[in-house]
C-alpha positions in Angstrom: -18.2 -25.9 -26.3 -18.1 -22.3 -25.6 -17.2 -20.2 -28.0 -15.7 -16.8 -27.5 -19.0 -14.6 -29.3 -21.5 -17.2 -26.7 -19.6 -16.8 -23.8 -19.7 -13.2 -23.6 -16.5 -12.6 -24.4 -16.6 -10.6 -27.4 -17.7 -7.1 -26.2 -14.8 -6.5 -24.5 -12.5 -8.1 -27.5 -14.2 -5.7 -30.1 -13.9 -2.9 -27.8 -10.4 -3.7 -27.5 -9.8 -3.9 -31.1 -11.7 -1.0 -32.1 -9.9 1.3 -29.7 -6.6 0.1 -30.5 -7.9 0.6 -34.6 -8.9 4.2 -33.5 -5.8 5.2 -31.7 -3.7 4.0 -34.3 -5.6 6.0 -37.5 -5.3 9.2 -34.9 -1.5 8.4 -34.5 -1.3 8.3 -38.1 -3.3 11.0 -39.2 -1.6 13.5 -35.9 1.9 12.5 -36.7 2.0 13.0 -41.1 4.8 14.1 -42.7 5.1 17.3 -43.9 7.4 18.6 -46.6 7.6 22.6 -46.5 4.5 23.0 -44.4 2.8 20.6 -46.9 0.9 17.1 -45.6 2.1 14.3 -47.1 -1.5 13.5 -48.2 -2.0 17.2 -49.6 0.8 17.1 -51.7 -0.4 14.0 -53.3 -3.8 14.9 -53.9 -1.9 18.1 -55.6 0.3 15.9 -57.9 -2.5 14.1 -58.7 -4.5 16.9 -59.9 -1.4 18.4 -61.9 -1.6 14.8 -63.5 -4.8 15.5 -64.1 -3.8 18.2 -66.2 -1.2 16.8 -67.9 -4.0 14.1 -68.8 -6.1 16.7 -70.3 -3.9 18.3 -73.0 -4.6 17.9 -76.7 -2.6 15.1 -78.9 -0.8 18.0 -80.9 0.9 19.3 -77.8 1.6 15.8 -76.4 3.5 15.3 -79.9 6.0 18.0 -78.9 7.5 16.1 -76.2 7.7 12.3 -78.1 11.2 11.4 -79.9 12.2 12.0 -83.1 12.6 8.9 -84.8 15.5 9.9 -87.2 17.7 10.3 -84.2 20.4 8.1 -82.9 19.6 6.0 -79.8 21.6 8.1 -77.4 20.4 11.4 -78.9 16.6 10.1 -77.8 17.8 8.9 -74.9 19.1 12.5 -74.4 16.1 13.5 -75.9 13.6 12.0 -73.4 15.6 13.0 -70.3 15.7 16.2 -71.4 12.4 16.7 -71.8 11.2 14.5 -68.9 13.7 16.5 -65.8 12.1 19.8 -66.4 8.3 18.4 -66.7 8.7 16.4 -62.9 10.3 19.4 -61.9 7.5 21.7 -62.7 4.9 18.6 -61.7 6.5 19.2 -58.1 6.9 22.9 -57.9 2.8 23.3 -59.4 1.5 20.8 -56.7 3.8 23.0 -53.7 1.9 26.1 -55.5 -1.6 24.6 -55.4 -1.2 23.1 -51.9 0.2 26.5 -50.6 -3.1 28.3 -52.4 -5.3 26.1 -50.4 -3.8 26.6 -47.2 -3.7 30.2 -47.9 -7.4 30.5 -49.0 -8.4 28.0 -45.8 -6.4 30.6 -43.7 -8.0 33.7 -45.2 -11.1 32.0 -44.4 -11.1 31.3 -41.4 -9.3 34.5 -40.3 -11.8 36.5 -42.0 -14.9 34.5 -40.9 -14.3 32.3 -38.5 -15.4 29.5 -40.3 -13.4 26.5 -40.1 -12.8 24.2 -42.9 -13.1 20.5 -42.8 -10.6 18.1 -44.3 -13.0 16.6 -46.4 -13.5 20.1 -48.3 -9.6 20.6 -48.4 -8.2 17.8 -49.8 -10.3 17.7 -53.0 -9.9 21.3 -53.7 -6.1 21.0 -53.6 -6.3 18.5 -56.6 -8.8 20.8 -58.3 -6.2 23.6 -57.7 -3.8 21.1 -59.4 -6.0 20.7 -62.5 -5.3 24.4 -63.2 -1.8 24.0 -64.1 -3.6 22.9 -67.6 -3.8 26.3 -69.3 0.2 26.8 -68.6 1.2 23.8 -70.4 1.5 24.4 -73.6 3.9 27.0 -74.2 5.7 24.7 -71.3 5.9 22.1 -73.7 7.4 24.6 -76.2 10.2 25.7 -74.3 10.9 21.9 -73.3 11.1 21.1 -76.5 13.1 23.9 -77.9 15.9 23.3 -75.4 16.2 19.7 -75.7 16.5 20.2 -79.3 18.8 22.6 -78.4 20.8 20.7 -76.0 21.2 17.7 -78.2 21.4 19.6 -81.8 18.6 17.6 -83.1 16.3 19.1 -85.7 14.1 22.2 -84.6 
């Protein structure tokens, strides 16, 4: 009984499979979805970097957006919604800003020096720029907390 490998048919089969996989990978990367001129992979890394910036916050700043125990369940739900929605909006907007900043930087380097920056450097640098939101977060959280408290009529 002859197997595919012993019969010499494995080479063309493996070559065919690898060429189909390579072509599919090339089509997937060249046809990547872009949103506001930002590739989806770059945007996801920018969101991840921005979330890392949020995770680096001290506990006292995070406590600003926790709900108050003396509120009714309706007011607690309203407080959570009124604090979460602006923060999600800020994360998305800053992720776009980080991605555009990296794209402008890559374009400037290419224009000034004629160097081409590899994608293996562009994507991680987008996440690193996303972490740059960290210094702005305490003031943002104070504003979000104040606005949510004013709208629901809670304390402070």
